[in-house]
C-alpha positions as CSV (number, residue, x, y, z in Angstrom):
1,M,-23.8,-3.2,-12.1
2,A,-21.4,-0.3,-11.7
3,K,-23.0,2.9,-10.4
4,S,-22.7,6.1,-12.3
5,V,-20.8,9.1,-11.1
6,E,-24.1,10.8,-10.1
7,E,-25.2,7.8,-8.2
8,I,-21.9,7.6,-6.3
9,L,-22.1,11.3,-5.4
10,D,-25.6,10.7,-4.0
11,G,-24.2,8.1,-1.6
12,I,-20.4,7.6,-1.7
13,D,-18.9,4.5,-0.1
14,L,-15.2,3.8,-0.5
15,Y,-15.7,0.1,0.0
16,A,-18.6,-0.5,-2.3
17,E,-17.9,-2.9,-5.1
18,D,-20.5,-1.2,-7.4
19,Q,-18.8,2.1,-6.9
20,R,-15.2,1.0,-7.6
21,E,-15.2,1.5,-11.4
22,H,-16.2,5.1,-11.3
23,L,-15.0,6.1,-7.8
24,L,-12.1,8.3,-9.0
25,D,-14.3,9.9,-11.7
26,A,-16.8,10.7,-8.9
27,A,-14.0,12.2,-6.8
28,A,-13.0,14.4,-9.8
29,A,-16.6,15.6,-10.2
30,A,-16.8,16.3,-6.5
31,R,-13.8,18.7,-6.6
32,T,-15.8,21.2,-8.7
33,R,-19.1,20.7,-6.9
34,C,-18.6,19.7,-3.3
35,P,-14.9,19.0,-2.7
36,I,-15.4,17.3,0.7
37,P,-18.5,15.1,0.2
38,H,-20.0,13.3,3.2
39,S,-20.5,9.5,3.3
40,A,-23.2,7.9,5.4
41,A,-21.3,4.5,5.2
42,D,-19.6,3.0,8.1
43,G,-20.8,5.5,10.7
44,G,-20.2,8.5,8.4
45,Y,-17.1,10.3,7.2
46,H,-15.9,13.3,5.2
47,V,-14.1,12.3,1.9
48,L,-11.1,14.5,1.1
49,T,-10.7,14.7,-2.7
50,R,-8.3,17.6,-3.1
51,Y,-4.5,17.4,-2.8
52,E,-4.2,20.5,-0.5
53,D,-6.9,19.2,1.9
54,V,-5.1,15.8,2.2
55,R,-1.8,17.5,2.7
56,A,-3.2,19.8,5.4
57,V,-4.7,16.9,7.4
58,C,-1.6,14.7,7.1
59,A,0.6,17.6,8.3
60,D,-1.5,18.3,11.4
61,A,-1.4,15.2,13.6
62,E,-2.6,17.3,16.6
63,T,-5.9,18.2,15.0
64,F,-6.4,15.0,13.0
65,S,-5.6,11.9,15.1
66,S,-4.5,8.6,13.6
67,A,-5.7,6.6,16.6
68,Q,-8.3,4.7,14.4
69,P,-6.7,4.6,10.9
70,S,-9.4,2.4,9.2
71,L,-12.8,3.7,8.2
72,R,-14.3,0.5,9.5
73,G,-12.3,0.3,12.6
74,V,-9.4,-1.9,13.6
75,P,-10.0,-4.3,16.5
76,V,-6.2,-4.7,17.1
77,R,-3.3,-2.3,17.4
78,V,-1.5,-1.5,14.1
79,I,1.5,0.3,15.5
80,P,2.9,2.9,14.5
81,I,0.1,3.6,12.0
82,D,-2.5,4.1,14.8
83,T,-0.3,6.3,17.0
84,D,0.1,10.1,17.4
85,P,3.0,12.2,18.8
86,P,4.9,11.7,20.9
87,E,4.5,8.0,21.1
88,H,4.7,7.6,17.3
89,R,8.2,9.0,17.3
90,E,9.4,6.4,19.9
91,Y,8.1,3.5,17.9
92,R,9.7,4.8,14.7
93,K,13.0,5.1,16.4
94,I,12.9,1.4,17.0
95,L,11.9,0.5,13.5
96,N,13.7,3.0,11.3
97,P,17.2,1.5,11.4
98,F,15.8,-1.8,9.8
99,F,14.2,0.0,6.8
100,T,17.0,2.3,5.5
101,R,18.2,1.6,2.0
102,A,21.7,1.0,3.3
103,Y,20.5,-1.7,5.8
104,L,18.2,-3.4,3.2
105,L,20.9,-3.6,0.5
106,R,22.7,-6.2,2.5
107,Y,19.9,-8.5,1.5
108,E,20.0,-7.7,-2.2
109,E,21.3,-11.2,-3.3
110,Q,18.6,-12.9,-1.2
111,L,15.9,-10.8,-2.9
112,R,17.3,-11.6,-6.3
113,E,17.2,-15.3,-5.5
114,I,13.6,-15.1,-4.5
115,A,12.7,-13.3,-7.7
116,H,14.8,-15.6,-9.8
117,T,13.1,-18.7,-8.3
118,A,9.6,-17.2,-8.9
119,V,10.5,-16.5,-12.6
120,A,11.9,-19.9,-13.1
121,G,8.6,-21.4,-12.1
122,F,6.9,-20.1,-15.2
123,L,9.7,-19.3,-17.7
124,D,9.2,-22.3,-19.9
125,K,5.4,-21.8,-20.2
126,G,5.4,-18.5,-22.1
127,E,2.7,-17.2,-19.9
128,F,2.0,-16.5,-16.2
129,E,-0.5,-15.1,-13.8
130,V,1.2,-12.1,-12.3
131,V,-0.3,-12.1,-8.9
132,G,-0.2,-15.8,-8.0
133,D,3.0,-16.7,-9.9
134,F,5.1,-13.7,-9.3
135,A,3.9,-10.8,-7.2
136,V,2.7,-12.8,-4.2
137,P,5.6,-15.3,-4.1
138,F,8.1,-12.5,-4.4
139,S,6.6,-10.0,-1.9
140,A,5.8,-12.7,0.6
141,G,9.2,-14.4,0.3
142,S,10.9,-11.0,0.7
143,L,9.0,-10.3,3.9
144,A,9.6,-13.7,5.3
145,K,13.4,-13.7,4.7
146,I,14.2,-10.1,5.2
147,V,11.8,-8.8,7.9
148,F,10.7,-12.0,9.7
149,A,13.8,-14.1,9.2
150,T,11.7,-17.2,9.0
151,D,11.4,-20.2,6.7
152,D,7.9,-20.8,7.8
153,T,6.1,-20.5,4.5
154,D,2.8,-21.6,5.9
155,L,2.8,-18.7,8.3
156,V,3.5,-16.2,5.5
157,D,0.9,-17.8,3.2
158,R,-1.7,-17.4,5.8
159,G,-0.6,-13.8,6.2
160,V,-1.1,-13.2,2.5
161,A,-4.7,-14.3,2.7
162,A,-5.5,-12.2,5.8
163,A,-3.7,-9.1,4.5
164,K,-5.7,-9.2,1.3
165,Q,-9.0,-9.6,3.2
166,A,-8.0,-6.7,5.4
167,A,-7.2,-4.5,2.4
168,V,-10.4,-5.4,0.5
169,A,-13.0,-5.4,3.2
170,S,-11.3,-4.4,6.5
171,T,-13.1,-7.1,8.4
172,P,-12.5,-7.6,12.1
173,E,-11.9,-11.3,11.4
174,A,-9.0,-10.4,9.0
175,F,-7.2,-8.2,11.6
176,Q,-7.7,-10.8,14.3
177,T,-6.2,-13.4,12.0
178,L,-3.2,-11.1,11.4
179,A,-2.8,-10.6,15.2
180,G,-2.8,-14.3,15.7
181,L,-0.1,-14.7,13.0
182,A,1.9,-11.9,14.8
183,V,1.9,-14.1,17.9
184,E,3.3,-17.0,16.0
185,A,6.0,-14.8,14.3
186,L,7.1,-13.3,17.7
187,A,7.3,-16.8,19.2
188,Q,9.9,-17.8,16.6
189,A,12.0,-14.6,17.0
190,A,15.4,-14.7,18.5
191,P,17.2,-11.5,19.9
192,D,19.5,-11.3,16.8
193,D,16.6,-11.8,14.3
194,G,16.5,-8.3,12.9
195,V,13.4,-6.2,13.5
196,L,11.5,-9.0,15.4
197,G,14.5,-9.5,17.6
198,A,14.7,-5.8,18.2
199,L,11.1,-5.8,19.5
200,V,12.0,-8.3,22.2
201,T,14.8,-6.1,23.5
202,A,13.6,-2.6,22.7
203,R,12.9,-0.1,25.4
204,I,10.8,3.1,25.5
205,D,11.6,5.4,28.5
206,G,13.4,2.5,30.1
207,R,10.6,0.0,29.9
208,E,10.2,-3.0,27.7
209,L,7.5,-3.0,25.0
210,T,4.3,-4.6,26.1
211,M,3.1,-7.7,24.3
212,E,0.2,-5.6,22.8
213,E,2.8,-3.2,21.4
214,R,4.9,-5.9,19.9
215,L,1.9,-7.6,18.3
216,G,0.7,-4.3,17.0
217,I,4.0,-3.7,15.2
218,V,4.2,-7.2,13.7
219,T,0.6,-7.0,12.6
220,T,1.5,-3.7,10.8
221,L,4.5,-5.4,9.1
222,F,2.2,-8.1,7.7
223,L,-0.2,-5.5,6.4
224,G,2.4,-3.3,4.8
225,G,4.6,-6.0,3.5
226,L,2.1,-8.4,2.0
227,D,-0.4,-6.3,0.0
228,T,1.1,-3.0,-1.0
229,T,4.2,-4.2,-2.9
230,R,2.0,-6.9,-4.6
231,G,-0.4,-4.2,-5.8
232,V,2.3,-1.9,-7.2
233,L,4.1,-4.8,-9.0
234,T,0.8,-6.0,-10.5
235,N,-0.2,-2.5,-11.7
236,I,3.2,-1.9,-13.3
237,A,2.9,-5.3,-15.0
238,Y,-0.4,-4.3,-16.5
239,H,1.2,-1.2,-18.1
240,L,4.1,-3.3,-19.2
241,A,1.7,-5.5,-21.2
242,T,-0.4,-2.6,-22.6
243,R,2.1,0.1,-23.4
244,P,5.1,-0.4,-25.7
245,D,7.0,2.4,-24.1
246,V,7.1,0.8,-20.6
247,E,9.4,-2.1,-21.2
248,P,12.4,0.1,-22.3
249,I,11.8,2.3,-19.3
250,L,11.9,-0.7,-16.9
251,R,15.1,-1.8,-18.5
252,R,16.9,1.3,-17.3
253,P,18.9,0.6,-14.2
254,D,17.7,3.7,-12.4
255,W,14.0,3.7,-13.4
256,W,13.0,3.2,-9.7
257,R,14.4,6.7,-8.9
258,R,11.9,8.7,-11.0
259,E,9.6,6.7,-13.3
260,L,8.4,4.5,-10.4
261,D,7.0,7.6,-8.8
262,E,4.7,8.2,-11.8
263,F,3.4,4.6,-11.5
264,L,2.8,5.2,-7.8
265,R,1.0,8.5,-8.4
266,L,-1.4,7.2,-11.0
267,E,-2.3,4.1,-9.0
268,T,-1.7,5.0,-5.5
269,T,-0.7,2.0,-3.4
270,V,-2.9,2.7,-0.3
271,A,-6.0,4.5,-1.7
272,F,-7.2,6.0,1.6
273,M,-6.7,6.0,5.4
274,A,-8.9,7.5,8.2
275,R,-8.3,10.3,10.6
276,T,-10.4,11.6,13.5
277,A,-10.8,15.3,14.3
278,T,-9.8,16.2,17.9
279,R,-11.4,19.6,17.9
280,D,-13.9,21.7,16.0
281,T,-12.2,23.1,12.9
282,E,-12.7,24.0,9.3
283,L,-11.2,22.3,6.2
284,G,-11.4,23.6,2.7
285,G,-14.6,25.5,3.5
286,T,-16.2,22.6,5.3
287,A,-17.0,22.6,9.0
288,V,-15.5,19.6,10.9
289,K,-16.6,18.8,14.4
290,T,-14.8,17.1,17.2
291,G,-15.0,13.3,16.6
292,D,-15.8,13.6,12.9
293,R,-14.1,11.0,10.8
294,L,-12.3,11.8,7.6
295,A,-11.3,9.6,4.7
296,V,-7.9,10.8,3.5
297,F,-8.3,9.8,-0.1
298,F,-4.7,9.7,-1.3
299,A,-5.7,8.1,-4.7
300,A,-8.0,11.1,-5.5
301,A,-5.4,13.7,-4.3
302,D,-2.8,12.2,-6.6
303,R,-5.1,12.9,-9.5
304,D,-6.0,16.5,-8.6
305,P,-5.5,18.7,-11.6
306,A,-4.8,21.6,-9.3
307,R,-1.5,19.9,-8.4
308,F,-0.8,17.6,-11.4
309,D,-1.1,18.4,-15.1
310,R,-2.9,15.8,-17.1
311,P,-3.5,13.8,-13.9
312,D,-5.1,10.7,-15.4
313,E,-2.1,10.0,-17.7
314,L,1.2,8.3,-17.1
315,I,3.8,11.1,-17.8
316,F,7.2,9.7,-17.1
317,D,9.1,12.9,-17.2
318,R,6.8,14.6,-14.7
319,E,8.9,16.9,-12.6
320,P,8.4,17.5,-9.7
321,N,6.2,14.6,-8.7
322,P,5.1,15.2,-5.1
323,H,2.7,12.2,-5.0
324,L,1.2,10.9,-1.8
325,A,1.4,7.2,-2.5
326,F,3.8,6.8,0.5
327,G,1.7,9.2,2.6
328,L,2.9,12.5,4.1
329,G,4.1,13.9,7.4
330,I,5.0,11.7,10.4
331,H,3.2,8.7,8.9
332,R,5.1,8.6,5.7
333,C,5.5,5.0,4.8
334,L,8.2,3.1,6.9
335,G,8.8,0.6,4.1
336,L,9.2,3.0,1.1
337,H,12.9,2.1,0.6
338,F,12.0,-1.6,0.9
339,A,9.3,-1.2,-1.7
340,R,11.6,0.6,-4.2
341,L,14.3,-2.0,-3.8
342,Q,11.9,-4.9,-4.2
343,L,10.3,-3.4,-7.3
344,A,13.6,-2.6,-8.9
345,I,14.9,-6.2,-8.3
346,A,11.6,-7.9,-9.3
347,F,11.5,-6.3,-12.8
348,E,15.2,-6.5,-13.4
349,E,15.1,-10.3,-12.8
350,L,11.9,-10.7,-14.8
351,L,13.1,-8.7,-17.8
352,A,16.5,-10.4,-17.8
353,R,14.7,-13.6,-18.9
354,A,11.5,-12.4,-20.7
355,T,10.3,-9.8,-23.1
356,D,7.3,-8.8,-25.3
357,F,4.7,-9.0,-22.6
358,R,1.0,-9.0,-23.7
359,L,-2.4,-9.5,-22.0
360,K,-3.5,-13.1,-22.5
361,P,-6.3,-13.0,-25.1
362,G,-9.8,-13.4,-23.6
363,A,-8.6,-13.3,-19.9
364,E,-10.6,-11.2,-17.5
365,I,-8.9,-8.7,-15.3
366,P,-10.8,-8.6,-11.9
367,R,-9.8,-5.6,-9.8
368,Q,-9.9,-5.0,-6.0
369,V,-12.1,-2.6,-4.1
370,G,-11.0,-1.0,-0.8
371,L,-7.5,0.1,0.2
372,S,-5.9,-1.4,-2.9
373,L,-8.4,0.3,-5.2
374,N,-8.5,-1.0,-8.8
375,S,-5.3,-3.2,-8.4
376,P,-5.8,-6.4,-10.4
377,Y,-6.1,-9.5,-8.2
378,R,-5.7,-11.7,-11.3
379,L,-3.6,-10.7,-14.4
380,E,-2.7,-13.2,-17.0
381,L,0.1,-12.3,-19.4
382,T,2.1,-13.9,-22.2
383,F,5.7,-13.3,-23.1
384,R,8.7,-14.4,-25.1
385,R,11.7,-15.9,-23.4
386,R,14.9,-14.1,-24.1
């Protein structure tokens, strides 16, 4: 049974299934009572519910370290997510060239073919399950072809399962599985194979990357590439089926430039990450001690009424829209251009062949807990073929 707001505030736990349904409501209540509540879960942590507090922490990498970015701990490296300056900058220098929009556009036709193939698999049925039939095949196929340059579908399929488990429960087993998959992916890489090939030849201060560094980067690519885009695509599909104004918006060729940001704000892709205080400090009136853990609750910050008018509504002409779905500061999402390109292509290919989307009558919509907070992990829709 879902806990009430009051029950959640008495013992907040960002991974608890019985808190998921009213967690954002509890964060809203906390802003006016105790803006930085403390959780006793997972060793204890402060929960940041206000936009300004989240922004302050993300902008101060010296005081708030990313060395352990998961509330439950990560038993393997997840580079560059778990690095601080100056090392973080060196890793991003290696990766950034492969994630610019200009670089990624060279793969546009391949992305369209992946989306086209996925749509063809259910087009004659008049219905589909968004996650399994479309979001996962498209996001996993994109990562395999564009980032990993592999045809090993079994490798990527196993990555999908492990990435979901890491997002939902952050278990050590899931991260160890991803690290094992990283070993396999690197073993297949050739020097001219894009980002993986670059890891084989990259240098930092004249030295080669260690195997731990290479595996850490590839593990991060699995995490970022297999669960986040899937979550956004599924969330948008839900609104497509429940709001008549969404389909015309998604048919605009440039919707990904502005309207996408409102989808991202309302249902923030990565709900929270962790930071660790490196010194005694104060944050929003709350004392923070050296070693204290903080949950940077992006999803709550993106619904802070002090920063966003009518924060619990989709308002497509919201301007400006400084949401935190891609993070802030030095850890702003490496793959944000890849995500925008994927989402634009996915819905363009889907809407070119289908229209009039509706929720399938009687179908349940189970939703995730954890990092992909409230994203459906099963969503059955009907449609008309165009």
